[in-house]
C-alpha positions in Angstrom: 17.0 3.6 -29.1 15.0 6.1 -27.1 13.4 4.9 -23.8 9.6 4.8 -23.9 8.0 7.4 -21.6 5.8 6.1 -18.9 2.2 7.2 -18.9 1.1 9.3 -16.0 -2.3 9.6 -14.4 -3.0 12.4 -11.8 -6.0 10.6 -10.3 -4.0 7.4 -9.8 -1.1 9.4 -8.3 -3.6 10.8 -5.7 -4.8 7.3 -4.9 -1.2 6.2 -4.4 -0.4 9.2 -2.2 -3.6 8.5 -0.1 -2.5 4.8 0.2 0.9 5.9 1.4 -0.7 8.1 4.1 -2.9 5.2 5.2 0.0 2.8 5.5 2.1 5.4 7.4 -0.8 6.0 9.8 -1.4 2.3 10.6 2.3 1.7 11.0 2.5 4.6 13.5 -0.4 3.1 15.4 1.2 -0.3 15.4 4.5 1.2 16.7 2.6 2.8 19.5 1.3 -0.5 20.9 3.0 -1.2 24.2 2.6 -4.9 24.4 5.4 -6.4 22.3 3.6 -9.6 21.4 0.5 -7.8 20.2 2.7 -5.4 18.2 4.5 -8.3 16.5 1.1 -9.9 15.7 -0.2 -6.7 14.1 3.0 -6.0 12.3 3.1 -9.5 10.9 -0.5 -9.2 9.7 0.2 -5.7 8.2 3.4 -6.7 6.3 1.3 -8.1 3.4 -0.5 -4.8 3.0 2.8 -2.9 3.1 4.2 -5.3 0.5 1.3 -4.7 -1.9 1.6 -1.0 -1.4 5.3 -1.2 -2.2 4.6 -3.2 -5.4 1.9 -0.7 -6.5 4.3 2.2 -6.0 7.3 0.5 -7.6 5.2 -0.5 -10.6 3.8 3.0 -11.1 7.3 4.6 -10.7 8.8 2.2 -13.2 6.1 1.7 -15.8 3.6 4.4 -15.2 -0.1 3.9 -15.6 -1.1 0.8 -17.6 -3.8 -1.9 -17.9 -2.6 -3.7 -14.7 -2.4 -0.6 -12.5 -6.0 -0.6 -11.3 -5.7 -4.4 -10.5 -2.7 -3.7 -8.3 -4.6 -0.8 -6.5 -7.6 -3.0 -6.0 -5.4 -5.8 -4.6 -3.8 -3.4 -2.1 -7.2 -1.9 -1.1 -8.7 -5.3 -0.5 -5.8 -6.3 1.7 -6.0 -3.0 3.6 -9.7 -3.5 4.2 -9.2 -7.1 5.2 -6.6 -6.0 7.8 -8.9 -3.3 9.2 -11.8 -5.8 9.5 -9.6 -8.3 11.3 -7.6 -5.9 13.6 -8.9 -3.0 15.5 -6.5 -0.1 15.2 
């Protein structure tokens, strides 16, 4: 039986790419923090955002664009915005 092709969406791919860049930028800023305790606190708080980004990316890579894709993106964006509001970086 032939494998079903995953549905692609260029606009969604751009949003994922932008999200990746945001995660990389924040991680770089966290790694630049000199105080180890503060760095651990920031990293601990940001791990949830990284996890949601990874889930978003994995889902799109495996299944393509589907009904739940936008919900995954919104969940990631909300977590990212919450992190930014709680932590100055």
